[in-house]
C-alpha positions as CSV (number, residue, x, y, z in Angstrom):
1,M,0.8,-11.2,-10.9
2,V,4.2,-9.7,-11.7
3,K,3.3,-9.3,-15.4
4,L,0.0,-7.6,-14.4
5,L,1.7,-5.1,-12.1
6,L,4.4,-4.3,-14.7
7,Y,1.6,-3.8,-17.3
8,I,-0.3,-1.5,-15.0
9,K,2.9,0.5,-14.0
10,H,3.8,1.1,-17.7
11,K,0.5,1.3,-19.4
12,L,-2.0,2.6,-16.8
13,P,-0.2,5.2,-14.7
14,F,-3.3,6.5,-13.0
15,I,-4.2,3.1,-11.6
16,W,-0.6,2.6,-10.6
17,A,-0.6,5.9,-8.7
18,F,-3.6,4.6,-6.7
19,I,-2.0,1.3,-6.0
20,E,1.2,3.1,-4.8
21,W,-0.9,5.3,-2.5
22,L,-2.8,2.4,-1.0
23,N,0.3,0.2,-0.7
24,G,2.1,3.1,1.1
25,L,-0.7,3.5,3.6
26,L,-0.9,-0.2,4.4
27,Y,2.9,-0.5,4.6
28,R,3.2,2.4,7.0
29,L,0.5,0.9,9.3
30,L,1.9,-2.7,9.2
31,Y,5.7,-2.4,8.9
32,H,7.0,1.1,9.7
33,R,8.3,0.2,13.1
34,S,10.0,-3.1,12.0
35,Q,11.6,-1.3,9.1
36,Q,13.2,1.3,11.5
37,K,14.6,-1.5,13.7
38,A,15.9,-3.5,10.8
39,V,17.6,-0.5,9.1
40,Q,19.3,0.5,12.3
41,S,20.7,-3.0,13.0
42,V,21.8,-3.7,9.4
43,M,23.5,-0.3,8.9
44,E,25.5,-0.9,12.1
45,E,26.5,-4.3,10.9
46,F,27.5,-3.7,7.3
47,T,30.2,-1.0,6.8
48,L,32.9,-0.2,4.3
49,P,36.0,1.9,5.3
50,G,36.0,5.3,3.6
51,F,32.2,5.3,2.8
52,T,29.0,6.0,4.7
53,F,25.8,4.0,3.9
54,R,22.7,5.6,5.2
55,V,19.0,6.4,4.6
56,I,18.6,9.4,2.3
57,Q,17.2,12.6,3.8
58,Q,15.2,15.2,1.8
59,S,18.3,17.4,1.9
60,D,20.2,14.7,0.0
61,L,17.8,14.8,-3.0
62,P,19.8,17.4,-4.9
63,G,22.9,15.2,-4.5
64,L,20.9,12.2,-5.9
65,E,19.8,14.3,-8.8
66,Q,23.4,15.2,-9.5
67,L,24.5,11.6,-9.2
68,I,21.9,10.5,-11.8
69,A,22.8,13.4,-14.1
70,R,26.5,12.4,-14.1
71,Q,25.7,8.9,-15.6
72,A,26.1,8.2,-19.2
73,P,22.7,7.5,-20.8
74,G,23.6,3.8,-21.4
75,R,24.1,3.3,-17.7
76,L,20.4,4.3,-17.0
77,L,18.9,2.2,-19.8
78,Y,17.7,-0.5,-17.5
79,F,17.6,1.5,-14.3
80,K,14.1,3.1,-14.1
81,P,12.7,2.8,-10.6
82,H,11.1,6.2,-10.8
83,G,11.5,9.5,-12.7
84,F,14.7,11.4,-12.2
85,D,13.4,15.0,-12.1
86,K,13.0,16.8,-8.8
87,P,9.2,16.2,-8.4
88,S,9.7,12.4,-9.1
89,L,12.5,12.1,-6.6
90,L,10.4,13.9,-4.0
91,K,7.5,11.7,-4.7
92,A,9.6,8.6,-4.2
93,Y,11.1,10.0,-1.1
94,S,7.6,10.8,0.3
95,N,6.4,7.2,-0.3
96,P,6.6,5.3,3.0
97,A,7.0,2.0,1.2
98,F,10.0,3.2,-0.8
99,L,13.2,3.2,1.2
100,M,15.9,5.3,-0.5
101,M,19.5,4.9,0.7
102,G,22.8,6.5,-0.4
103,V,26.5,5.8,-0.3
104,F,28.6,8.8,0.6
105,E,32.3,9.6,0.4
106,G,32.3,12.6,2.8
107,S,29.3,14.6,1.7
108,H,29.6,13.4,-1.9
109,M,26.9,10.9,-3.0
110,V,28.6,8.1,-5.0
111,G,25.8,5.5,-4.9
112,Y,22.1,5.1,-4.6
113,F,20.1,2.0,-3.7
114,F,16.6,1.3,-2.6
115,L,13.9,-1.2,-1.4
116,R,10.4,-0.9,-2.8
117,F,8.2,-2.6,-0.2
118,F,4.7,-4.1,-0.8
119,W,2.3,-4.8,2.0
120,N,2.2,-8.5,1.1
121,R,5.7,-9.0,2.4
122,K,7.5,-8.7,-0.9
123,C,10.1,-6.1,-1.7
124,F,12.1,-5.2,-4.8
125,V,15.7,-4.0,-4.8
126,G,17.8,-1.8,-7.1
127,R,21.1,0.0,-7.1
128,L,23.3,2.5,-9.0
129,I,27.0,3.2,-8.4
130,D,28.8,6.1,-9.9
131,E,31.1,4.7,-12.5
132,P,34.5,5.9,-11.0
133,Y,33.5,4.1,-7.8
134,E,32.8,0.6,-9.3
135,G,35.1,-2.2,-8.1
136,K,35.6,-0.9,-4.6
137,G,33.2,-3.3,-2.9
138,I,30.3,-0.8,-2.7
139,G,27.9,-3.0,-4.7
140,R,28.5,-6.0,-2.5
141,M,27.8,-3.9,0.6
142,M,24.7,-2.4,-1.0
143,N,23.4,-6.0,-1.6
144,N,24.1,-7.0,2.0
145,I,22.2,-4.1,3.3
146,M,19.2,-4.4,1.0
147,Y,18.9,-8.2,1.4
148,H,19.3,-8.2,5.2
149,I,16.8,-5.4,5.8
150,G,14.3,-7.3,3.7
151,W,15.1,-10.7,5.3
152,R,15.0,-9.3,8.9
153,M,11.6,-7.8,8.2
154,G,10.4,-11.2,7.0
155,F,10.0,-10.1,3.4
156,R,10.9,-11.9,0.1
157,V,13.6,-9.9,-1.6
158,L,13.0,-9.8,-5.4
159,S,14.1,-8.1,-8.6
160,T,13.6,-8.0,-12.3
161,I,16.8,-8.1,-14.3
162,S,17.2,-7.6,-18.1
163,K,19.5,-10.3,-19.6
164,K,20.7,-7.5,-22.0
165,N,22.0,-5.6,-19.0
166,S,25.5,-7.0,-19.1
167,L,26.8,-4.9,-16.2
168,V,24.2,-6.3,-13.8
169,M,24.3,-9.8,-15.2
170,R,28.1,-9.9,-14.7
171,S,27.8,-8.5,-11.2
172,H,25.4,-11.3,-10.2
173,T,27.5,-14.1,-11.8
174,N,28.8,-15.2,-8.4
175,N,25.8,-14.1,-6.3
176,S,25.0,-17.3,-4.5
177,T,21.8,-15.8,-3.0
178,M,20.1,-15.3,-6.4
179,V,17.5,-17.8,-7.6
180,V,15.7,-17.3,-11.0
181,L,12.0,-17.7,-10.4
182,K,10.9,-17.3,-14.0
183,E,11.7,-15.7,-17.4
184,L,9.5,-12.7,-18.3
185,E,8.9,-11.0,-21.7
186,D,11.5,-8.8,-23.4
187,D,14.4,-10.9,-22.0
188,Y,13.8,-10.1,-18.3
189,L,14.4,-12.5,-15.4
190,F,12.3,-12.4,-12.3
191,V,14.7,-13.3,-9.4
192,E,14.6,-13.8,-5.7
193,F,17.6,-13.3,-3.3
194,V,17.3,-16.0,-0.7
195,R,18.9,-16.2,2.7
196,S,21.6,-18.9,3.2
197,R,20.5,-21.8,5.4
198,E,23.9,-21.9,7.1
């Protein structure tokens, strides 16, 4: 199923657009209220001094565009959740099944992370941290927020990771929640982040 969806997304964009629309409609009807509740409780629980983690508003999109524009091309090689131009960012923002979140130092956006939900209780995660802000605990806090929102909503939390992406592979070296489900084509791993049974 994952291979089929990836094929449709990259090779048949008109079909993918319909799938995205239908998924957004179903997601809003089924899970919008539980998402609001989960986001509020998780954001209150997971904090990092000096930084604010919150859901992105439409007025934040220029800051997100600037954050992406500041990145060296190699840092975006494996990070392609959507287009990075203004219309693409607005389209992602307008999708009820795509939860966009930002990390702010004052009013300056220094990180971007998201959950892409599917109506069948699966969600995919992704994140980007401005290079000067790496190593400050932001990534760990992003993970906590993404995973716990998904888990509290009763969703499986998933991702595809390129084995060639040394930065992400290194950051997940000690991630005890990550389980590799299968190897995909082009050196990608399909992984799930599972809740501890403690």
